[in-house]
Backbone bond lengths (Angstrom), bond angles and torsions (degrees), N, CA, C in turn:
res aa  C-N    CA-C-N  psi(-1)  N-CA   C-N-CA  omega(-1)  CA-C   N-CA-C  phi
1 M - - - 1.448 - - 1.532 107.86 -
2 S 1.316 114.90 132.86 1.462 118.77 -176.96 1.522 110.59 -79.16
3 V 1.310 113.99 167.05 1.456 120.83 -179.70 1.524 109.83 -63.92
4 A 1.324 117.69 -38.89 1.463 121.60 -179.80 1.519 110.74 -63.23
5 N 1.325 117.40 -42.00 1.464 121.11 178.92 1.523 110.86 -64.98
6 K 1.339 116.62 -40.91 1.457 120.19 178.35 1.526 110.85 -63.89
7 S 1.319 115.73 -39.23 1.458 120.53 179.74 1.530 110.86 -64.32
8 V 1.324 116.31 -44.97 1.467 120.44 179.11 1.531 109.88 -64.65
9 E 1.310 116.94 -42.78 1.468 120.96 179.39 1.534 110.85 -62.05
10 L 1.315 116.47 -41.66 1.458 120.82 178.58 1.526 110.93 -64.82
11 Q 1.331 117.16 -41.73 1.464 120.66 177.97 1.525 110.98 -62.12
12 L 1.314 117.27 -42.66 1.469 120.87 178.38 1.522 110.96 -63.98
13 Q 1.320 116.35 -39.88 1.460 120.72 178.97 1.536 110.87 -63.89
14 V 1.322 116.33 -44.27 1.463 120.62 178.88 1.525 110.11 -63.75
15 R 1.331 117.45 -43.27 1.461 121.21 178.84 1.531 110.87 -61.01
16 H 1.315 116.78 -43.44 1.464 121.29 179.65 1.538 110.49 -63.87
17 Q 1.315 116.98 -44.33 1.462 120.04 179.73 1.531 111.12 -65.76
18 T 1.332 116.90 -34.97 1.460 120.81 177.73 1.525 110.31 -65.10
19 E 1.316 116.97 -43.31 1.468 121.02 178.09 1.529 110.68 -62.76
20 E 1.333 116.63 -42.23 1.468 120.25 178.24 1.530 110.96 -62.05
21 L 1.313 117.24 -41.67 1.453 121.69 179.62 1.532 110.74 -65.26
22 Q 1.332 116.87 -42.45 1.463 120.18 178.45 1.524 111.08 -63.49
23 D 1.326 117.47 -41.40 1.464 120.88 176.81 1.525 110.83 -61.62
24 F 1.316 115.97 -43.88 1.466 120.57 179.49 1.519 110.71 -61.24
25 M 1.340 116.74 -44.07 1.465 120.30 -178.95 1.528 111.09 -65.61
26 R 1.339 118.29 -37.56 1.462 121.05 176.49 1.524 110.25 -63.47
27 E 1.327 116.66 -44.72 1.465 120.65 178.60 1.526 110.87 -63.36
28 L 1.318 117.07 -40.75 1.456 121.17 179.01 1.526 110.82 -63.99
29 D 1.327 116.90 -41.13 1.464 120.80 178.36 1.531 110.34 -63.50
30 G 1.326 117.06 -43.12 1.468 120.61 177.54 1.520 111.24 -63.28
31 W 1.323 116.67 -41.74 1.467 120.76 178.98 1.525 109.91 -62.68
32 E 1.328 116.88 -43.38 1.461 120.93 -179.69 1.528 110.75 -61.47
33 K 1.322 117.34 -43.12 1.466 120.85 178.33 1.522 110.74 -63.44
34 D 1.340 117.24 -41.69 1.469 120.23 178.29 1.522 111.30 -62.03
35 I 1.312 116.94 -44.35 1.462 121.01 -178.96 1.523 110.57 -64.83
36 K 1.316 117.79 -42.16 1.464 120.26 178.40 1.521 110.80 -63.08
37 K 1.326 116.88 -40.27 1.458 121.12 178.80 1.530 110.45 -63.48
38 K 1.334 116.93 -46.18 1.469 120.62 178.25 1.520 110.99 -63.70
39 D 1.305 117.20 -39.12 1.464 121.38 179.23 1.527 110.45 -63.60
40 D 1.334 116.59 -44.55 1.466 119.74 177.96 1.526 111.22 -61.97
41 E 1.335 116.61 -40.88 1.467 120.09 178.53 1.528 110.99 -63.21
42 L 1.313 116.69 -43.41 1.463 119.90 179.05 1.522 111.50 -65.35
43 R 1.323 117.14 -37.97 1.467 120.48 178.51 1.527 110.53 -65.38
44 R 1.339 116.73 -40.59 1.458 119.79 178.71 1.523 110.82 -65.16
45 Q 1.324 116.80 -39.02 1.466 120.52 179.42 1.516 111.55 -66.30
46 S 1.317 117.07 -36.19 1.462 120.57 -177.87 1.520 112.12 -85.20
47 G 1.337 117.52 -6.94 1.455 120.46 177.78 1.509 114.17 91.47
48 Q 1.314 118.87 1.02 1.456 121.01 177.96 1.525 109.52 -80.55
49 A 1.305 115.45 148.62 1.464 120.21 175.81 1.519 108.80 -73.12
50 P 1.336 117.46 145.90 1.469 118.83 178.37 1.527 110.56 -65.39
51 A 1.308 115.15 147.58 1.472 120.70 -179.67 1.523 109.08 -66.75
52 L 1.311 116.60 135.96 1.452 121.90 178.99 1.516 109.93 -98.73
53 D 1.324 115.00 152.08 1.456 119.76 176.30 1.520 109.11 -68.62
54 P 1.325 118.03 149.00 1.459 119.95 178.22 1.525 111.10 -64.15
55 V 1.306 115.57 146.57 1.450 121.43 179.32 1.524 108.45 -85.31
56 G 1.313 116.36 136.82 1.454 120.06 178.73 1.511 111.50 83.86
57 N 1.277 114.67 -177.50 1.459 120.62 -177.73 1.513 109.45 -136.34
58 R 1.307 117.38 45.80 1.458 120.86 -178.85 1.528 108.42 -86.51
59 G 1.303 115.47 107.81 1.454 120.52 178.85 1.508 110.86 -98.81
60 V 1.303 115.34 -179.97 1.453 120.89 -179.93 1.521 110.91 -66.39
61 D 1.326 116.40 -33.51 1.456 120.34 -175.57 1.523 113.34 -79.84
62 S 1.337 117.53 -15.22 1.461 118.13 -177.06 1.528 110.10 -79.19
63 P 1.321 116.53 136.98 1.473 119.16 179.83 1.528 110.83 -73.61
64 A 1.295 115.86 157.21 1.458 121.26 178.03 1.517 108.85 -72.04
65 P 1.336 116.85 145.23 1.471 118.24 177.21 1.522 110.31 -64.63
66 P 1.337 117.90 154.93 1.468 121.11 -176.43 1.527 113.15 -56.88
67 S 1.323 117.64 -30.74 1.464 119.22 -178.81 1.523 112.21 -68.57
68 M 1.331 117.95 -19.67 1.459 121.40 -178.11 1.524 112.67 -94.15
69 I 1.320 117.06 -9.45 1.464 120.34 -179.13 1.532 107.82 -88.02
70 P 1.333 117.19 120.51 1.466 118.78 -178.64 1.525 110.54 -69.27
71 P 1.336 116.80 150.69 1.468 119.06 178.08 1.529 110.22 -67.45
72 P 1.316 117.74 152.54 1.468 120.10 -179.28 1.522 111.21 -67.73
73 D 1.316 115.13 151.03 1.456 121.65 178.06 1.527 108.36 -72.39
74 P 1.342 118.64 120.67 1.476 120.60 -177.38 1.519 112.99 -60.20
75 S 1.322 118.23 -30.58 1.472 120.08 -178.74 1.531 110.79 -67.45
76 L 1.333 117.09 -25.50 1.463 119.41 178.55 1.516 112.40 -80.69
77 L 1.347 116.93 -23.38 1.450 120.72 -177.77 1.510 113.77 -86.17
78 D 1.320 118.48 -31.19 1.459 122.61 -175.70 1.530 108.97 -92.44
79 P 1.334 118.33 111.21 1.468 120.06 -176.68 1.531 112.33 -79.59
80 T 1.328 119.49 -8.79 1.471 119.41 -178.78 1.539 110.56 -82.95
81 P 1.338 117.72 143.98 1.463 120.19 -178.76 1.502 114.58 -75.54
């Protein structure tokens, strides 16, 4: 098998796997929406309030605002006794 044939075969394989992944992600998104809908219905039936989205966008990677960072301990900064 020539290099050109292998290259074309590899491209077709990658394209096929990409299509399979996209189909899977679409199905997963649909499943997630169905589950959320069923969950909301069950919560309404049981009298619980529906879950709300978190406020803000503070993730683990975001640094704390300067007002939340405590000032350094002066005894740790001054090396003299």
